Backbone as JSON Lines, residues from 0, in Angstrom:
{"i":0,"aa":"M","n":[0.92,-0.98,0.24],"ca":[-0.17,0.03,-0.08],"c":[0.88,1.18,-0.1]}
{"i":1,"aa":"K","n":[2.25,1.26,0.78],"ca":[2.65,2.52,0.69],"c":[3.63,2.12,-0.58]}
{"i":2,"aa":"G","n":[3.66,1.43,-0.72],"ca":[4.45,1.5,-2.58],"c":[4.21,2.43,-3.62]}
{"i":3,"aa":"K","n":[2.2,1.44,-3.12],"ca":[1.41,2.09,-4.35],"c":[0.96,4.28,-4.11]}
{"i":4,"aa":"N","n":[0.99,4.55,-3.09],"ca":[0.55,5.86,-2.17],"c":[2.04,6.47,-2.82]}
{"i":5,"aa":"F","n":[2.76,5.89,-3.05],"ca":[4.38,6.66,-3.53],"c":[4.43,7.08,-4.79]}
{"i":6,"aa":"I","n":[3.7,5.83,-5.61],"ca":[3.78,6.06,-6.93],"c":[3.06,6.86,-7.06]}
{"i":7,"aa":"L","n":[1.86,6.9,-6.81],"ca":[0.4,8.03,-7.08],"c":[1.06,9.39,-6.36]}
{"i":8,"aa":"E","n":[2.19,9.3,-5.38],"ca":[2.96,10.93,-5.26],"c":[3.24,11.23,-6.35]}
{"i":9,"aa":"I","n":[4.55,10.65,-6.62],"ca":[5.28,10.56,-7.88],"c":[4.62,11.33,-9.16]}
{"i":10,"aa":"I","n":[3.82,10.31,-9.42],"ca":[2.81,10.43,-10.45],"c":[2.13,11.89,-10.48]}
{"i":11,"aa":"S","n":[1.64,12.51,-9.51],"ca":[0.86,13.81,-9.05],"c":[1.75,15.02,-9.28]}
{"i":12,"aa":"V","n":[3.38,14.83,-8.79],"ca":[4.16,16.08,-8.76],"c":[4.27,16.3,-10.37]}
{"i":13,"aa":"W","n":[4.97,14.4,-11.08],"ca":[5.36,15.1,-12.35],"c":[4.09,15.7,-13.13]}
{"i":14,"aa":"L","n":[2.66,14.83,-12.82],"ca":[1.48,15.55,-14.08],"c":[1.91,17.22,-13.39]}
{"i":15,"aa":"L","n":[1.51,17.27,-12.17],"ca":[2.07,19.09,-12.24],"c":[2.83,20.23,-11.92]}
{"i":16,"aa":"S","n":[3.9,19.56,-12.31],"ca":[5.48,19.88,-13.2],"c":[5.67,20.11,-14.28]}
{"i":17,"aa":"S","n":[4.53,19.42,-14.96],"ca":[4.72,19.3,-16.2],"c":[3.53,20.77,-16.88]}
{"i":18,"aa":"C","n":[2.63,20.95,-16.12],"ca":[2.08,21.95,-16.38],"c":[1.98,23.23,-16.15]}
{"i":19,"aa":"I","n":[3.37,23.69,-15.04],"ca":[3.21,24.66,-14.92],"c":[4.22,25.42,-15.96]}
{"i":20,"aa":"G","n":[3.9,27.04,-15.91],"ca":[4.39,27.71,-16.97],"c":[3.72,27.32,-18.45]}
{"i":21,"aa":"T","n":[2.34,26.9,-18.67],"ca":[1.88,26.39,-19.79],"c":[1.19,27.42,-20.09]}
{"i":22,"aa":"D","n":[0.57,27.61,-18.95],"ca":[-0.72,28.48,-19.31],"c":[-0.14,30.2,-19.29]}
{"i":23,"aa":"R","n":[1.06,30.57,-19.42],"ca":[1.81,31.82,-19.56],"c":[2.12,32.09,-20.52]}
{"i":24,"aa":"L","n":[1.92,33.71,-20.67],"ca":[2.62,34.25,-21.65],"c":[3.88,34.95,-21.71]}
{"i":25,"aa":"E","n":[4.59,34.86,-22.86],"ca":[6.12,35.69,-22.8],"c":[5.45,36.9,-22.53]}
{"i":26,"aa":"R","n":[6.58,37.41,-21.57],"ca":[6.43,38.86,-21.32],"c":[7.43,39.73,-22.26]}
{"i":27,"aa":"V","n":[6.25,40.27,-22.76],"ca":[6.17,41.8,-23.65],"c":[6.58,42.97,-23.0]}
{"i":28,"aa":"N","n":[7.66,43.73,-23.51],"ca":[7.89,45.2,-22.73],"c":[7.72,46.06,-23.69]}
{"i":29,"aa":"R","n":[7.09,46.97,-24.11],"ca":[6.78,48.02,-25.14],"c":[7.34,49.6,-24.88]}
{"i":30,"aa":"D","n":[7.83,50.27,-25.13],"ca":[7.71,51.56,-24.96],"c":[7.21,52.48,-25.9]}
{"i":31,"aa":"Y","n":[6.58,53.48,-25.0],"ca":[5.66,54.58,-25.86],"c":[6.33,55.83,-26.55]}
{"i":32,"aa":"E","n":[6.52,56.64,-27.29],"ca":[6.52,57.97,-27.92],"c":[5.85,58.62,-28.51]}
{"i":33,"aa":"L","n":[5.32,59.82,-27.82],"ca":[4.22,60.98,-28.52],"c":[5.57,62.06,-29.22]}
{"i":34,"aa":"K","n":[5.33,62.49,-30.17],"ca":[6.56,63.66,-30.8],"c":[6.19,64.84,-31.62]}
{"i":35,"aa":"N","n":[6.33,66.03,-31.44],"ca":[6.51,66.65,-32.44],"c":[6.63,67.1,-33.19]}
{"i":36,"aa":"G","n":[6.14,66.27,-34.95],"ca":[6.66,66.04,-35.83],"c":[6.58,67.96,-36.66]}
{"i":37,"aa":"T","n":[6.3,68.77,-35.94],"ca":[5.93,70.2,-36.43],"c":[6.49,71.49,-36.23]}
{"i":38,"aa":"S","n":[6.75,72.29,-36.83],"ca":[7.47,73.47,-36.12],"c":[6.69,74.47,-35.55]}
{"i":39,"aa":"H","n":[5.18,73.55,-35.45],"ca":[4.66,74.1,-34.14],"c":[4.8,74.11,-32.4]}
{"i":40,"aa":"N","n":[4.57,74.82,-31.97],"ca":[4.21,75.42,-30.07],"c":[3.12,74.4,-30.22]}
{"i":41,"aa":"M","n":[3.72,73.67,-29.09],"ca":[2.0,72.51,-28.91],"c":[2.62,72.64,-27.45]}
{"i":42,"aa":"K","n":[1.03,72.84,-26.68],"ca":[0.52,72.19,-24.91],"c":[0.25,71.21,-25.13]}
{"i":43,"aa":"V","n":[0.35,70.02,-24.16],"ca":[-0.22,68.78,-24.42],"c":[-0.78,68.46,-22.97]}
{"i":44,"aa":"D","n":[-1.93,68.37,-22.82],"ca":[-2.42,68.05,-21.06],"c":[-2.75,67.01,-21.6]}
{"i":45,"aa":"F","n":[-2.16,66.11,-20.64],"ca":[-2.58,64.69,-20.19],"c":[-3.83,64.04,-18.93]}
{"i":46,"aa":"Y","n":[-4.88,63.55,-18.77],"ca":[-5.76,63.04,-18.24],"c":[-5.91,61.73,-17.65]}
{"i":47,"aa":"Q","n":[-6.28,61.39,-16.44],"ca":[-6.44,59.86,-16.37],"c":[-7.49,59.93,-15.2]}
{"i":48,"aa":"M","n":[-8.5,58.85,-15.77],"ca":[-9.98,59.05,-14.85],"c":[-10.24,60.53,-14.6]}
{"i":49,"aa":"G","n":[-10.21,61.49,-15.37],"ca":[-11.28,62.59,-14.44],"c":[-9.92,63.4,-14.74]}
{"i":50,"aa":"H","n":[-8.3,62.91,-13.82],"ca":[-7.62,64.11,-13.01],"c":[-6.46,64.3,-14.23]}
{"i":51,"aa":"H","n":[-5.66,65.63,-14.32],"ca":[-4.96,66.12,-15.11],"c":[-3.97,65.58,-14.43]}
{"i":52,"aa":"T","n":[-3.34,64.84,-15.26],"ca":[-1.7,64.01,-14.69],"c":[-0.18,64.63,-15.31]}
{"i":53,"aa":"G","n":[-0.5,66.04,-16.18],"ca":[0.62,66.36,-17.05],"c":[0.06,67.63,-17.61]}
{"i":54,"aa":"T","n":[1.03,68.39,-18.07],"ca":[1.3,69.34,-19.25],"c":[2.68,69.55,-19.56]}
{"i":55,"aa":"V","n":[2.61,69.19,-20.85],"ca":[4.63,69.3,-21.28],"c":[3.86,70.64,-22.6]}
{"i":56,"aa":"I","n":[4.86,71.22,-22.92],"ca":[4.87,72.25,-23.44],"c":[5.75,71.92,-24.19]}
{"i":57,"aa":"I","n":[6.07,72.13,-25.76],"ca":[7.23,72.02,-26.08],"c":[7.22,72.75,-27.68]}
{"i":58,"aa":"S","n":[8.27,73.67,-27.64],"ca":[8.42,74.18,-29.08],"c":[9.46,73.8,-30.22]}
{"i":59,"aa":"G","n":[8.44,73.27,-31.31],"ca":[8.78,72.7,-32.3],"c":[9.01,71.36,-31.89]}
{"i":60,"aa":"T","n":[9.9,70.87,-32.87],"ca":[9.78,69.36,-33.05],"c":[10.65,68.82,-31.99]}
{"i":61,"aa":"G","n":[10.09,67.44,-31.32],"ca":[11.07,66.96,-30.4],"c":[10.2,65.77,-30.1]}
{"i":62,"aa":"L","n":[10.59,65.55,-28.75],"ca":[9.79,64.02,-27.81],"c":[9.34,64.99,-27.2]}
{"i":63,"aa":"I","n":[7.58,64.77,-26.59],"ca":[6.78,64.87,-26.06],"c":[6.67,64.18,-24.5]}
{"i":64,"aa":"R","n":[6.34,62.86,-24.74],"ca":[6.2,62.19,-23.41],"c":[6.72,61.01,-23.89]}
{"i":65,"aa":"K","n":[6.94,59.34,-22.97],"ca":[7.77,58.19,-23.6],"c":[7.26,57.46,-21.89]}
{"i":66,"aa":"G","n":[7.03,56.49,-22.48],"ca":[6.45,55.34,-21.71],"c":[6.44,54.06,-21.74]}
{"i":67,"aa":"M","n":[6.86,53.28,-20.76],"ca":[6.49,52.09,-20.77],"c":[5.27,51.18,-20.68]}
{"i":68,"aa":"S","n":[4.9,50.44,-21.48],"ca":[3.77,48.68,-21.25],"c":[4.86,47.57,-21.21]}
{"i":69,"aa":"S","n":[3.93,46.95,-19.91],"ca":[4.29,45.31,-20.27],"c":[3.04,44.73,-20.05]}
{"i":70,"aa":"N","n":[2.73,43.26,-20.02],"ca":[1.92,42.04,-19.57],"c":[2.32,41.4,-18.5]}
{"i":71,"aa":"D","n":[3.22,42.2,-17.94],"ca":[3.46,41.85,-16.72],"c":[2.38,41.37,-15.57]}
{"i":72,"aa":"G","n":[1.93,40.39,-15.01],"ca":[0.91,40.74,-14.64],"c":[-0.27,40.55,-14.7]}
{"i":73,"aa":"G","n":[-0.18,39.7,-15.99],"ca":[-1.64,39.8,-17.17],"c":[-1.93,41.3,-17.72]}
{"i":74,"aa":"N","n":[-1.31,42.35,-17.31],"ca":[-1.62,43.43,-17.84],"c":[-1.73,44.02,-19.36]}
{"i":75,"aa":"Y","n":[-3.04,44.38,-19.74],"ca":[-3.2,45.15,-20.81],"c":[-1.87,45.58,-22.21]}
{"i":76,"aa":"I","n":[-0.94,45.91,-22.55],"ca":[0.03,46.37,-23.34],"c":[-1.19,47.44,-24.29]}
{"i":77,"aa":"S","n":[-0.81,48.78,-23.75],"ca":[-1.35,49.98,-24.8],"c":[-0.15,51.27,-24.49]}
{"i":78,"aa":"G","n":[-0.45,52.16,-25.66],"ca":[0.44,53.36,-25.38],"c":[-0.8,54.3,-24.25]}
{"i":79,"aa":"A","n":[-2.09,54.02,-24.36],"ca":[-2.84,54.85,-23.42],"c":[-2.05,54.11,-22.31]}
{"i":80,"aa":"E","n":[-2.39,52.99,-21.35],"ca":[-1.39,52.89,-20.23],"c":[0.07,53.16,-20.44]}
{"i":81,"aa":"A","n":[0.61,53.1,-21.26],"ca":[2.34,53.26,-21.24],"c":[2.16,55.03,-20.64]}
{"i":82,"aa":"L","n":[1.32,56.19,-21.15],"ca":[2.18,57.27,-20.97],"c":[0.75,57.71,-19.9]}
{"i":83,"aa":"S","n":[0.02,56.9,-19.3],"ca":[-1.11,57.09,-18.14],"c":[-1.98,58.44,-18.93]}
{"i":84,"aa":"M","n":[-2.49,57.68,-19.91],"ca":[-3.62,59.22,-20.44],"c":[-4.69,58.1,-21.14]}
{"i":85,"aa":"D","n":[-5.84,59.2,-20.94],"ca":[-7.42,58.49,-21.3],"c":[-7.99,59.54,-22.06]}
{"i":86,"aa":"S","n":[-7.36,60.82,-22.04],"ca":[-7.99,61.88,-21.95],"c":[-6.95,63.1,-22.48]}
{"i":87,"aa":"V","n":[-6.55,63.69,-23.73],"ca":[-5.08,64.22,-24.09],"c":[-6.16,66.31,-24.64]}
{"i":88,"aa":"G","n":[-5.26,67.09,-24.37],"ca":[-5.98,67.87,-25.03],"c":[-5.0,68.17,-25.58]}
{"i":89,"aa":"V","n":[-4.55,69.24,-26.79],"ca":[-3.52,69.61,-27.63],"c":[-3.86,70.76,-28.2]}
{"i":90,"aa":"T","n":[-2.89,71.3,-28.14],"ca":[-3.4,73.37,-27.87],"c":[-1.95,73.39,-29.46]}
{"i":91,"aa":"Y","n":[-2.24,73.75,-30.18],"ca":[-1.69,74.63,-31.39],"c":[-1.07,75.66,-31.5]}
{"i":92,"aa":"N","n":[-0.23,76.53,-30.69],"ca":[0.07,77.86,-31.19],"c":[-0.69,78.76,-30.26]}
{"i":93,"aa":"D","n":[-1.56,78.07,-29.24],"ca":[-2.7,78.87,-29.38],"c":[-3.8,79.38,-29.47]}
{"i":94,"aa":"T","n":[-3.5,78.58,-31.14],"ca":[-4.59,79.08,-32.03],"c":[-6.1,78.0,-32.29]}
{"i":95,"aa":"R","n":[-4.96,76.66,-32.42],"ca":[-5.44,75.56,-32.58],"c":[-6.2,74.29,-31.4]}
{"i":96,"aa":"R","n":[-6.79,73.79,-31.52],"ca":[-6.89,72.39,-30.27],"c":[-7.62,71.47,-31.23]}
{"i":97,"aa":"Q","n":[-7.14,70.32,-30.37],"ca":[-7.85,68.9,-30.9],"c":[-7.67,68.08,-29.01]}
{"i":98,"aa":"I","n":[-8.64,67.73,-29.45],"ca":[-9.03,66.55,-28.15],"c":[-9.6,65.41,-28.3]}
{"i":99,"aa":"Y","n":[-8.39,64.18,-27.54],"ca":[-8.9,63.17,-27.66],"c":[-9.33,62.7,-26.54]}
{"i":100,"aa":"Y","n":[-10.5,60.99,-26.74],"ca":[-11.09,60.81,-25.13],"c":[-11.61,59.7,-25.45]}
{"i":101,"aa":"Y","n":[-11.49,59.1,-24.13],"ca":[-12.24,57.55,-24.29],"c":[-13.68,57.8,-23.3]}
{"i":102,"aa":"S","n":[-14.31,57.14,-24.02],"ca":[-15.76,57.68,-23.64],"c":[-16.19,55.82,-22.54]}
{"i":103,"aa":"Y","n":[-16.15,56.24,-21.44],"ca":[-16.62,55.27,-20.38],"c":[-18.11,54.3,-20.85]}
{"i":104,"aa":"K","n":[-18.56,55.48,-21.09],"ca":[-20.28,55.22,-21.47],"c":[-20.48,54.24,-22.81]}
{"i":105,"aa":"D","n":[-19.4,54.91,-23.6],"ca":[-19.97,54.54,-24.71],"c":[-19.35,53.39,-25.47]}
{"i":106,"aa":"H","n":[-17.71,53.08,-24.65],"ca":[-16.8,52.25,-24.44],"c":[-16.24,52.43,-25.83]}
{"i":107,"aa":"E","n":[-15.84,53.31,-26.45],"ca":[-15.24,54.17,-27.45],"c":[-13.97,55.44,-27.31]}
{"i":108,"aa":"L","n":[-13.2,55.01,-28.62],"ca":[-12.55,55.93,-28.77],"c":[-12.78,57.47,-29.54]}
{"i":109,"aa":"L","n":[-13.09,58.75,-28.81],"ca":[-13.36,59.68,-29.65],"c":[-12.31,60.89,-30.1]}
{"i":110,"aa":"S","n":[-12.75,62.18,-30.81],"ca":[-11.57,63.16,-30.69],"c":[-13.2,64.62,-30.79]}
{"i":111,"aa":"L","n":[-12.38,65.86,-30.91],"ca":[-13.42,67.04,-31.75],"c":[-12.11,67.42,-31.28]}
{"i":112,"aa":"P","n":[-12.31,68.29,-32.87],"ca":[-13.02,67.01,-34.13],"c":[-12.79,66.31,-34.33]}
{"i":113,"aa":"E","n":[-13.79,65.43,-35.28],"ca":[-13.08,64.32,-35.63],"c":[-11.74,64.18,-35.99]}
{"i":114,"aa":"S","n":[-11.25,62.7,-35.66],"ca":[-9.76,62.57,-36.38],"c":[-9.79,61.13,-36.98]}
{"i":115,"aa":"T","n":[-8.95,60.68,-37.86],"ca":[-8.62,59.24,-37.98],"c":[-7.67,59.04,-37.47]}
{"i":116,"aa":"R","n":[-6.77,60.04,-36.77],"ca":[-5.33,59.59,-35.76],"c":[-5.62,59.48,-34.32]}
{"i":117,"aa":"N","n":[-5.83,59.02,-33.84],"ca":[-6.42,59.33,-32.21],"c":[-5.43,58.97,-31.62]}
{"i":118,"aa":"I","n":[-4.92,59.69,-30.45],"ca":[-3.8,59.17,-30.04],"c":[-3.49,58.01,-29.02]}
{"i":119,"aa":"L","n":[-5.31,57.89,-28.82],"ca":[-5.07,56.39,-27.47],"c":[-5.39,55.57,-28.53]}
{"i":120,"aa":"D","n":[-5.37,55.07,-30.12],"ca":[-5.86,54.18,-30.51],"c":[-4.63,53.61,-31.13]}
{"i":121,"aa":"D","n":[-3.86,52.2,-30.42],"ca":[-1.99,51.87,-30.72],"c":[-2.68,52.07,-32.26]}
{"i":122,"aa":"R","n":[-3.18,51.38,-32.72],"ca":[-2.99,50.96,-34.53],"c":[-2.33,52.35,-35.56]}
{"i":123,"aa":"V","n":[-2.84,53.83,-34.51],"ca":[-1.76,54.75,-35.47],"c":[-0.03,55.23,-34.82]}
{"i":124,"aa":"F","n":[-0.68,54.28,-34.14],"ca":[1.25,54.56,-33.38],"c":[2.35,53.45,-34.3]}
{"i":125,"aa":"E","n":[2.99,54.23,-34.9],"ca":[4.68,53.73,-35.65],"c":[5.26,52.39,-35.52]}
{"i":126,"aa":"V","n":[5.57,51.49,-35.6],"ca":[6.0,50.6,-35.04],"c":[7.55,50.83,-35.32]}
{"i":127,"aa":"V","n":[8.43,51.24,-34.85],"ca":[10.03,51.5,-35.24],"c":[10.49,50.12,-34.76]}
{"i":128,"aa":"S","n":[10.27,49.32,-33.6],"ca":[11.17,48.29,-33.63],"c":[9.76,47.72,-32.72]}
{"i":129,"aa":"N","n":[10.73,46.17,-32.06],"ca":[9.99,45.2,-31.84],"c":[9.28,45.87,-30.48]}
{"i":130,"aa":"I","n":[9.97,46.74,-29.66],"ca":[10.16,47.5,-28.63],"c":[9.5,49.04,-28.31]}
{"i":131,"aa":"L","n":[9.63,49.62,-29.73],"ca":[9.51,50.7,-29.24],"c":[8.05,51.37,-30.31]}
{"i":132,"aa":"Y","n":[7.34,52.14,-30.07],"ca":[6.06,52.26,-31.2],"c":[6.16,54.06,-30.79]}
{"i":133,"aa":"R","n":[5.33,54.6,-31.92],"ca":[5.64,56.48,-31.7],"c":[4.58,56.65,-32.6]}
{"i":134,"aa":"F","n":[4.29,58.04,-32.03],"ca":[2.94,58.72,-32.76],"c":[3.42,59.9,-32.87]}
{"i":135,"aa":"T","n":[3.34,60.43,-34.36],"ca":[4.24,61.87,-34.51],"c":[3.22,62.06,-35.14]}
{"i":136,"aa":"F","n":[3.05,63.77,-34.17],"ca":[1.83,64.97,-34.84],"c":[2.52,65.11,-35.89]}
{"i":137,"aa":"T","n":[1.3,65.69,-36.85],"ca":[1.67,66.04,-37.99],"c":[1.28,67.24,-38.53]}
{"i":138,"aa":"E","n":[1.73,68.26,-39.68],"ca":[1.0,69.13,-39.87],"c":[-0.49,68.84,-40.48]}
{"i":139,"aa":"E","n":[-0.68,67.51,-40.71],"ca":[-1.86,67.1,-41.19],"c":[-2.89,67.19,-39.72]}
{"i":140,"aa":"D","n":[-2.55,66.66,-38.44],"ca":[-2.54,66.96,-37.21],"c":[-3.32,69.09,-37.09]}
{"i":141,"aa":"Y","n":[-2.04,69.84,-37.5],"ca":[-2.2,70.77,-37.21],"c":[-3.49,71.29,-37.78]}
{"i":142,"aa":"Q","n":[-3.82,70.99,-39.56],"ca":[-4.84,71.44,-39.85],"c":[-5.95,71.16,-39.47]}
{"i":143,"aa":"N","n":[-6.46,70.04,-38.87],"ca":[-7.48,69.38,-38.63],"c":[-8.22,70.07,-37.38]}
{"i":144,"aa":"A","n":[-7.3,70.0,-36.6],"ca":[-7.18,71.14,-35.24],"c":[-8.15,72.48,-35.65]}
{"i":145,"aa":"E","n":[-9.38,72.37,-34.5],"ca":[-10.44,73.33,-34.57],"c":[-9.14,74.76,-34.27]}
{"i":146,"aa":"V","n":[-10.23,75.39,-34.9],"ca":[-9.39,77.02,-34.41],"c":[-10.44,77.47,-33.11]}
{"i":147,"aa":"I","n":[-9.55,77.97,-32.44],"ca":[-9.93,78.29,-31.4],"c":[-10.5,79.6,-31.66]}
{"i":148,"aa":"E","n":[-11.91,80.26,-31.16],"ca":[-12.15,81.42,-31.34],"c":[-11.94,82.1,-30.55]}
{"i":149,"aa":"G","n":[-11.16,83.52,-31.21],"ca":[-10.36,84.62,-29.85],"c":[-11.75,85.3,-29.64]}
{"i":150,"aa":"D","n":[-11.38,86.03,-28.15],"ca":[-12.47,86.87,-27.56],"c":[-12.87,87.86,-28.34]}
């Protein structure tokens, strides 16, 4: 009887150890960048869950913000998560404005005015390498932004 239990224990340990790690995904780290590719001055306001999380002011081309996202712990990899944003307000030269936001009510990405390049959507990021994704604001984004009416 002892020998039979010992064999069952060995088989159980072997079965359990052979299953370890089969349900785990390969860890993926990804860097996300926002860049100004225009000559325009930009003020970029970031929001997360209704809270203002930061402002970046940049004169001309250059890096606006960089962040990292990973699937460690089962997290979803996204630019919005990496850059801590669910809403972004972009002001160009204090004369034009574009707003990007996630509607928690409707579960969709929106922008004012409408834009096909919503920075909250990973599909609009350029894949520079396996780990670097980049969104670059262009002259077209500037032209698409609404003109801010003067006083």
